[in-house]
C-alpha positions in Angstrom: 4.6 13.1 -17.0 3.2 10.6 -14.5 -0.1 8.7 -14.9 -2.2 7.7 -12.0 -5.2 5.3 -12.2 -7.5 7.0 -9.7 -8.0 10.4 -7.9 -8.3 9.1 -4.4 -6.5 10.1 -1.2 -3.3 8.3 -2.0 -3.2 9.7 -5.5 -3.7 13.2 -4.2 -0.8 12.7 -1.7 1.4 11.6 -4.6 0.6 14.7 -6.6 1.4 16.9 -3.6 4.7 15.1 -2.9 6.1 14.8 -6.4 6.9 17.8 -8.5 5.8 16.6 -11.9 2.8 16.7 -14.3 0.1 14.1 -13.5 -2.5 12.7 -15.8 -5.5 10.5 -14.9 -5.3 7.2 -16.7 -8.5 5.2 -17.1 -7.8 3.0 -20.0 -5.0 1.6 -22.1 -6.0 4.0 -24.9 -5.2 6.9 -22.5 -1.8 5.5 -21.9 -1.1 5.4 -25.7 -2.4 8.9 -26.2 -0.6 10.6 -23.3 2.6 8.5 -23.1 3.5 8.9 -19.5 7.0 8.1 -18.4 5.6 6.4 -15.2 2.3 4.8 -14.5 1.4 4.5 -10.8 -1.4 2.0 -10.1 -3.3 3.8 -7.3 -6.7 2.3 -8.1 -7.9 -0.6 -6.0 -11.0 -2.1 -4.5 -11.8 -4.3 -1.5 -15.6 -4.2 -1.6 -16.6 -7.5 -3.3 -15.0 -10.3 -5.2 -16.0 -9.3 -8.8 -15.0 -5.7 -8.3 -11.7 -6.6 -6.7 -10.8 -9.0 -9.5 -11.8 -6.5 -12.2 -9.9 -3.5 -10.7 -7.0 -5.0 -8.6 -6.1 -7.5 -11.3 -7.5 -7.2 -14.8 -7.6 -3.4 -15.0 -4.1 -3.0 -13.6 -2.7 -5.7 -15.9 -4.2 -4.1 -19.0 -3.0 -0.7 -18.1 0.4 -2.1 -17.3 0.7 -3.9 -20.6 0.0 -0.7 -22.5 2.5 1.2 -20.3 5.1 -1.5 -20.9 4.7 -1.3 -24.7 5.6 2.4 -24.7 8.5 2.0 -22.3 6.8 3.4 -19.2 7.8 2.3 -15.6 4.9 0.5 -13.9 4.6 1.3 -10.1 2.1 -1.1 -8.6 0.9 -0.9 -5.0 0.5 -4.3 -3.4 -0.2 -5.2 0.2 0.8 -7.1 3.3 -2.4 -9.1 2.7 -0.6 -11.4 0.2 0.5 -13.2 3.4 -1.5 -15.2 5.9 -0.1 -13.6 9.1 1.2 -16.9 10.6 4.9 -15.9 10.5 5.4 -12.2 10.4 8.4 -10.0 9.5 7.9 -11.0 5.9 10.7 -10.0 3.5 10.5 -9.5 -0.3 11.5 -13.1 -0.8 9.0 -14.6 1.6 6.5 -17.1 0.0 3.1 -15.5 -0.4 0.0 -17.2 1.0 -3.0 -14.8 0.8 -5.3 -14.8 3.7 -8.3 -13.5 1.7 -9.6 -12.8 -1.8 -8.3 -9.2 -1.7 -4.8 -10.4 -1.1 -5.1 -12.9 -3.8 -6.1 -10.3 -6.4 -3.2 -8.1 -5.5 -0.8 -11.0 -5.7 -2.0 -11.9 -9.2 -1.7 -8.3 -10.2 1.8 -7.9 -9.0 2.9 -11.2 -10.5 1.6 -10.3 -13.9 3.1 -6.9 -13.9 6.5 -8.2 -12.7 6.4 -10.6 -15.7 6.4 -7.6 -18.0 9.7 -6.2 -16.7 10.5 -2.5 -15.9 8.5 -2.4 -12.7 8.5 -1.2 -9.1 6.2 -3.2 -6.9 5.6 -1.7 -3.5 4.1 -4.0 -0.8 2.5 -1.6 1.5 2.2 -2.0 5.3 -1.0 -0.9 7.1 -1.6 2.5 5.4 -3.5 5.0 7.6 -4.6 8.6 7.9 -7.6 10.1 9.7 -9.7 9.4 6.5 -7.9 6.6 4.7 -10.1 3.5 4.8 -7.5 0.9 5.6 -7.2 -1.7 8.3 -6.6 1.0 11.0 -9.4 3.3 10.0 -11.9 1.8 12.5 -9.5 2.7 15.4 -9.1 6.3 14.4 -12.8 6.6 13.8 -13.7 5.1 17.1 -11.3 7.4 19.0 -12.6 10.5 17.3 -16.3 9.7 17.4 -16.7 7.6 20.6 -13.5 8.4 22.5 -12.9 4.7 23.1 -11.3 1.9 21.0 -10.8 -1.9 21.6 -7.4 -3.0 20.2 -6.0 -6.4 19.7 -2.7 -7.1 21.6 -2.1 -10.2 19.4 -2.3 -8.5 16.0 1.0 -7.1 14.6 1.3 -4.7 11.7 3.8 -2.4 10.1 1.9 0.9 9.8 2.8 3.7 7.4 1.0 7.0 6.9 -0.4 8.1 3.5 2.0 11.0 3.6 5.0 8.8 4.2 3.9 6.5 1.3 3.8 9.4 -1.1 7.2 10.8 0.0 8.8 7.3 -0.1 7.5 6.8 -3.6 9.1 10.1 -4.6 12.4 9.1 -3.0 12.5 5.7 -4.6 11.7 7.1 -8.1 14.6 9.6 -7.6 16.8 6.6 -6.7 15.6 4.8 -9.9 14.5 1.8 -7.8 13.2 -1.3 -9.4 11.9 -4.7 -8.3 9.8 -5.5 -5.3 10.2 -3.4 -2.1 8.3 -3.6 1.2 7.1 -0.1 2.0 6.3 0.0 5.7 7.3 1.2 9.1 8.3 -0.7 12.2 6.5 -3.6 13.7 3.8 -2.7 16.3 0.9 -4.5 17.9 -2.5 -3.0 17.1 -2.7 -2.2 20.8 0.6 -0.2 20.7 -0.7 1.6 17.6 -3.9 2.5 19.4 -1.9 4.0 22.3 0.1 6.2 19.9 -3.1 7.3 18.1 -4.7 8.2 21.4 -1.9 10.6 22.0 -3.1 12.6 19.0 -6.8 12.0 19.1 -7.4 11.3 22.8 -9.7 8.6 24.0 -9.6 5.4 26.1 -7.8 2.3 24.8 -9.1 -1.1 25.9 -6.7 -4.1 25.2 -8.3 -7.3 24.0 -6.6 -10.7 23.4 -7.9 -11.5 19.9 -6.7 -14.1 17.4 -2.9 -14.0 16.7 -1.8 -12.6 13.4 1.5 -11.1 12.5 1.5 -9.2 9.2 4.6 -7.2 9.9 7.0 -6.5 7.0 10.8 -6.5 7.0 11.8 -3.1 5.6 15.6 -3.8 5.4 15.6 -3.3 1.7 13.9 0.0 2.0 16.4 1.1 4.6 19.2 0.0 2.3 18.1 2.9 0.0 18.7 5.2 2.9 15.0 5.6 3.7 13.9 5.0 7.3 10.2 5.1 8.3 9.1 4.7 11.9 5.5 4.1 10.9 3.7 6.3 13.4 
């Protein structure tokens, strides 16, 4: 049995990809009652500081403590936003320096869960789908609704689709992976991502030279498990 902490798009993709019984976990009490073998922390928030701290950090830690006490594996989704984007091509051993409050709450969450032991922390690249509200959602929305998108040639990301996240999690669980792993595709500029999206959705891409950020993730460790993700 696998516990998930919300029923959103990523959670639904996981239930479709993994052939196992899933149970919705909304409290430590539910963990003790259902005793899942794995708890996947899918719940997160990026709306306001109090909510981000309560859900990304405290809620996740409390659920993780309960899971650890009954011997469950904690799978926690972290983010490329634990970095400041000044260097790029961040590996699992790169020193975090969150650019914003969201990144900080995720970093605190992953650090606390790692301290418990028996964990798999997945630092996700830029997750996307036509409906997933991540960093790339505004591009897809603009292409579909307006037929035009302005895209930064100086912003670099490691995109990964919701579907690829789900199947990668399945693969890593089958491999009994543990520790911290970057879960992301290849490095692309936002402009190059836009051009690839336009092949599917149509529309005009306008390049803009915005502020330089490189949030790309080194996925060498992921590839060492035999898993290759292009990203788009």
